[in-house]
N, C-alpha and C positions, 0 to 999 in steps of 0.2 A: 377707243371709240365706244360710246354708249349704244348698246343694242336697241333696236326698235321695240317698244312695248307690244305685247301680244294679247289679244282679246278674243275670247270665245263667246259666241252668241248661241244660247240654247233656247229654242222656241219652236213649237210644232207648227206655227203659222209661217208659211214660206214668205208671205208678203212682209212680215216683220223682219225676217232674216235679210231679205233684199233691201228693206228700208235701212237697216243698220249698216249694211255693206255700203250703200250709196252715201249715207251721211258721214261715215267715218273714212271714206276714201280720201286720200290726199292729206291725211292728218299725221302721217308718219307712224301709223299703227298697223301691225300685221293682224289680219282678221281671219278667224275660222268660224264656221257655223255648223250646227247640227240640229236635229229635230226631235230628239227624245233623251230621256235620262240615261239609258244604257250607252248610247253613243257618247254622251257627255262624259260619263265616267271613264269610258275607254280612252278618250282623248286627254282628259285631265290626268289620268294615271301615267301617261307618258311624260308629263311635266312640261314646263316651258311657258305656261300661260300666266301672265301677270294679273289678268282680270277676267271674270266670267259674268256675262249678263244672262241671268237665269230666270226663266218663266216659272212661277210657282205652281202652275197647273200644266203638267206634261202628260202625254197619253199613257206612259208606263210607270213613271215615278212621280211622287209629290216633290216639288222643288225643294221643300224643306228637308226631305230625306236625302236628296243629293247634297244639300248643304251639310247635313250631319256627317255624311261620308267624307266630305271634303276636309273636315276638321283633322282627320288623320291621313286621308288619301291624297289631298292636295292643299296642305296647310299654308303654302306660300301664295296661293291664288286668292285675291280679293274678289268679293261678289257683290254685284248689284242685282237685286231681285226686281222682277217686273210682273205686273198683273193687270188684267182688264177688269178685275172685280172689286178692287179697292177694299178687300176684306181686312178689317182691322186685326182680327186674330191671326190670320196668315202672315201679315206683314210683321207684326210684333214678334211672332214666333221666329220668323226669318232673321230679324234683327238680333234676337237673343242667341241665335245659332251662328252669328258671325257676319251677317251681311253688313256692308258699310253704307248702303244707300238703297233707295227703291224708286221705281218709275211706275206711274199709272198710265196704262195705254188707253187711248192713243197718245203718244208722246211727240212733242215737237222736236225738230232737228236740233234746235238750240239747247233744249233741256237734256237731250241725249248726249250731245257733245260735252256740255258742262258737267254732267254726272260722271262721264268717263274720265274727263281730265281731273276732276276732284279725286276720284278713286285712285287713279294712277299717281296723283301728287302725294296722297297719303302714304304711298309705298316708299317714297324716296328716303325718308329717315330710317325706317326699319331695314331697308335693303343695305344702306350704307353701314348701319351698325352691325349687320350680320357678317360683314367681311372683316371686322376687327375682333380682337381677342375678348371674349366675354369678361365683363367685370363682375366682381362679387356683388351680391345683393346689397344695395345701399341701406344705411340705417335710416330710421324715420327722420331724424333731425337733418341728415345730410341731403335727403332727396325731397325736401319740401313738405314732408308729412308730419313735421314736429308738432303742429297745432292740432292735429287730428289724433287725439290720444286714445289708445285702446289696443289690447292684445288678445281680445276674445276672438273666437273663430269667425264670428260675423264681421268684425272690424278688420280682421286680416284679409278677408275677401275684398272688402272695400278698398283697403290699401293697395292690394294687388291690381285691382281694376283701375285705380287712379294712376298707378305707375304706367299702365299701358295706354290709357286714354289721354293723359296729360300732354304728352308730346305731339299729339295729333291736332287737327283743326276741326274735329267733329263736334257737332252740337250735342249737348248732354242734358238729359232731364233728370233732376235730382228729386226724389220723392221721399217723404217721411213725415212723421208727426211734428207739430210745432215744437221747437226747442231741441231737435235732434242734431242740429249742426249743418244745415244745408248750405248756409253762406260760407261756413268754414271749408266745406268740401269744394265749393265754387272757387274760393280763393286759393285752395291747394292746387286745383286743376290749373289755374292761371300761373301759379308759381312753377309748375312743371312744364309749362308750354314755352314755345319760342316767343310768345307775346308777353313774357313775364315783365319786361321792362317798359311795356306800353301801358296806357291807362286801363284801370279796372273800374267800371262804372256800374253801380248798383241802381236798379230801377224797382221801386216798391210799387207793384201793380195794383195795390189796394189803397194807396195813399190819396190818389186823385181820381176824378171821374170825368168822362166826357171830353170836351174840347181841351180842358186844362191838362189832362193826362196826355192827350194826343200832342199838344204843344210841348209838353215836357220831354216826350220821347223823340218826336220828329222835328221840333222847332217850328217857328212860324215866321211869316213876313209881316211887315208893318201894315196895320189896318185890316188884318185878317179876321179879327173879332174885337169886341169892345174891350178896351184896355191894352190892346196890342199896339203900343206907341212906337215900337222899334222892332227890327228884325232880330230874332233870337235863335241861336243854335241849340238843337236838342241834344239829348243824352247820346244818341247814336253818333252824331258828329263829334261830340266831345271824346268819344271812345275810339276814334279812328285809329286803326292799326292794333287796337287792344281787344279787350274782352268786355262784353255786356252781360250782366247777370240780371235776369228777369225774375224777381222774387214774387212768389204767389201768382204765377201766370194764369191760374184759373179765374182770377178776378177780371181779366181783360175782356172787354166787350167784343161781340162778333165783328163789329166794324174794324176795331183795332187788330183783331186776330187776322183779318184778311190782309191788312197792311204789313203785319209782321211776317206773314207767309211770303209776301213779295220781297221783303228784306232778305230772308233766308235763301229764297230761290234765285232772285235776280241781283242781289247785292246792291239794291238801290231803293230810294224812297223819295217822297215829295214832302216839303214842309207844308204846314197848315196855311191855306190861302194862296198856295203857289202851284203852278203846273210844271215848274222846272224840276227835272230829275236830278237827284243828288246821289252819286255813287258812294258806297261805303264799304270799308274793309274791316269787319269786326268778327270775332268769334262769339257765338250766342250760347250762353248757359241759362237754363231755366230751372225753377224749383216750384214745388207745390206741396201742400199738406193734404190736398183733396185727391180723391180717386178720379183721375181724368177719364177713365173708361165710363164711369157713371155719368160724368158731365157730358160726354159725347152722346151717350144713350138718351140723356135728357134734352139734347139739342142745344146745350149751352157752350159746347166747345167743338171746334172744327176738327174733323178726322184728319184732313190733310195737314193741318198745322201740327197735330199730335205726331204724325209720322215724321215730320221734319225735325221736331224737337227731340224725339225719342230715338235718335240714331244710336246713342249709348244710354241706356237707363241705369241709374244708380239708386238703389233703394237703401235708405238708412234705417237700421233697426231702432225701435224705441229703447230707452235705457233699461227698462224692466226686462228686456230680452237679452241683455248683455251685462248681467250683474257682476261678472268677473272684472269688468272695467271700472266699477264704481270706486274701489280704493285707489286705483291709479289716477282716475280723474280727480278725486278729492285731493290727493297729494299735489297734483298739478296745479289746481286752483289755490291750494293753501300756499304753495311757493309763490304764486302770483300776488296774493293779497296780504301776506304776512308783512308787517312793517320792516323796513330795512334793518339789518343787524339782529333781527329777532327770529330764532329758530323755533318754529311751532310744529306741533304734531297732533295726531288724533290718538286718543286712548283706544284700546281694543273694544271697549264697550261703546264708544262713540261710533266706531266703524260699523259695529253691528246695527246701530240705529240707522245708519245710512243704508246698509245692505237690506234692511227689512222694509224700507220705505218704498212706496209704489212709483214715485217720480212721474206724475202725470205731465209735468212741465219738462221732463227729460233733462238733457245735459244743461240747458239754460237754467232750470230750477236748481240743479245741483250746484252750479256755479254761483248763483245768488245766495244759496244756503251757506256755502263755505265762506263767502264774503261777509255775510251777516254773522256767522259764528266767530270769525276773526275779530269783529268789532265787539261782540258780546262776551268773548271768552275772559274768564277771570285769571287765567294763567297761560303759560305757553303750551299747555296740553289741553286740547279741546275734549270736554267730557260730555256725556249725555245731557247734563243740565244746560249746556250751551246750545243744545239742539232741541230745546223743550217743545218748540212748535211742531217738531216731527215725532217726538218720542211717543205720544199717545197712540198714534196710528201704527207706528213701527213696532210697539211692544204689546199691543192689545191681543188678547186671545181671540182666535178666529175659529170657532167650532165648526162652522160650515163655510164653504167658499162663497164669496160675494161677487156680484157683477163688477167689472172694472168701472163702469159708469157710477155705481154707488160709492166705491172707494174714492174716485176722483171728486165727486160732489162733496163728500164728507171732508176731504182735505181742503177743497176750495172754501167751504164754509168756515173751517177752522182758521185758515189764513185770513179771511175777511174779518173775523172777530179779532184776531191779533192786530189787524191794521185799523181797527175802529170803524169798519165799514167802508173805508176808502178804497174804491175799486182800482184806481190807478196805482196806489201803493201795493195792493194785493197782486195785481198783474205783474208788477216788477219783481216781487218776491217769488211768484210762481214761474217767472221766466217766460211769460206768454204775453201776446199783444192784448191791449185793453178790449179790442173788438172781439178777440177770441174768448176772453173771460165773459164778456156780455153774452155771447152766443151760448157758452156752456151753462150760464146761470139761467138763461131762458129755456134751455133744453131740459 
């Protein structure tokens, strides 16, 4: 017989404790409450709690300090943080210390019940796994990480995080510069999840604007706008049961942000031109190359949506910060692009050219560079002459440090000259979007 899940509510406001007791009554949950951090730690130290609902502002402890203690003192207890202040810094800190969700007070009974059920549901797979004999750590190819190449310390941390978050249903926010592999990470998460056999739908949030983007995402009914001659299912419906990857989420307008928040919180939406509610079951992954904290401060991105997206943050380092991975990545792409039956390799001098390059376009630029070198190589061994467009910057003497922006602009100008001024071709060589290239040239 499966034991009843147990929940501890930690809040100094007695009315909140009574509210939680009333809302969760009759749900098959054993509930305990307390009013400060010291009492919470005493109760949690005894064990037996599956979930704690923890106020981040307690009279004796900061809620995040209780969370820190729980890492070792109560590692098997999941945590939902609650706050009446909606402080971005506090909530982000709590999420980084292991909280699985957050609630902003006052909270509705439905939101409380949903958050508790989600948090308890996430525990099912880990709890079942804990009763079995531990398996040895899987190899990257065996556990779905084969396309995410890298053995540096930074990438090892990313691999470890992906192994833990992949099997869950948590929303994930992937951040990093253009070309660092955010979509590869999203696809890896999907391959490690129970939704791996369901659709994986990519939504480019910068490709369309206004009603067109809203229609692409949510669908529309006939006659909802000029040109809507028939009812159309949006990307969310096409992904039913699977995973939606929202690429460059910072480009989404405030109006669409509000609708996305509803999708994440309520698991439902309405098509353009319709009032009929459509239920949806998808996992949301999002990515951006912008600093969303700055976007929030500038009033361009909603705080509450950020909280919902950033349940698990994954930060991808730029290639220049993981130079140890460059030879491994280069060999990986060489094996991909070498003609069938032809065994190609890099000379030591060519590898040094790659290692000395700054890679403003990151992994995507390296990938395109290797593909181009395979086409231009005069033998099965790639030499520095086959990387001539990189060699000047990679081998030049640098008596004094230069700003990264200057190095990047110099490299972009050089690639533009190589491409005869064709910006689309230069963007492909650099491994960045044409709009990104235009923005960098204007800057």
